[in-house]
C-alpha positions, -999 to +999 in steps of 0.1 A: -008-056-044-044-059-032-052-052+004-083-053+026-090-041+061-083-005+051-078+018+080-071+055+071-061+082+095-073+109+071-102+115+048-100+091+018-102+121-006-070+134+010-050+103+004-023+111-022-019+089-053+018+086-046+026+072-011+054+053+006+045+018+015+061-006+040+054-043+041+083-057+061+093-048+097+126-029+098+126-020+062+123+015+048+091+026+031+092+024-007+074+046-032+041+033-045+010+045-063-025+039-051-043+025-081-077+020-066-093+030-033-126+016-021-130+030+014-166+018+017-154-018+011-122-013+031-100-023+001-072-007-020-047-016-047-012-002-050+019-008-072+054-004-059+078+018-079+105-009-076+103-046-070+098-058-034+110-090-018+087-116-003+054-097-003+028-123+008-009-125+018-015-119+055+012-093+059+004-058+069+010-029+046+015+006+060+011+038+040+031+069+047+038+104+035+073+111+048+072+103+085+034+106+087+014+074+089-016+077+066-031+042+072-028+007+061-044-027+056-037-064+052-023-079+020-047-103+003-029-107-030+005-098-044+006-102-081+038-102-101+027-072-122+019-053-089+056-056-081+068-041-114+078-005-118+048+019-117+041+037-150 
C-alpha cells in the first residue's frame, strides 16, 4: 500500500516499524509493517501482515499502536503484493 498526505502525531523517528493499520470504517486494525517513510514528502508505504478486502485509492489509512493513534494518510495505490503476508 502506498499512501500520501502523511500526518503523524509523533516524531517520524519514533514511528515503530510494526504498526496496526485500519482502512475500513468499523473494522479492527490489522498488523502491518512500515516499509518506507518519507515525512518530508508526506508519503509512506506499508504491507499488511494478512490480506485485506477492498483496499482502494482514495481511502484513508490510520496507523495505531494499540489504542493510540499514531497518524495516517490517504491511499494512492494498493498493489497485490502489498496485501501479501509481510516477511
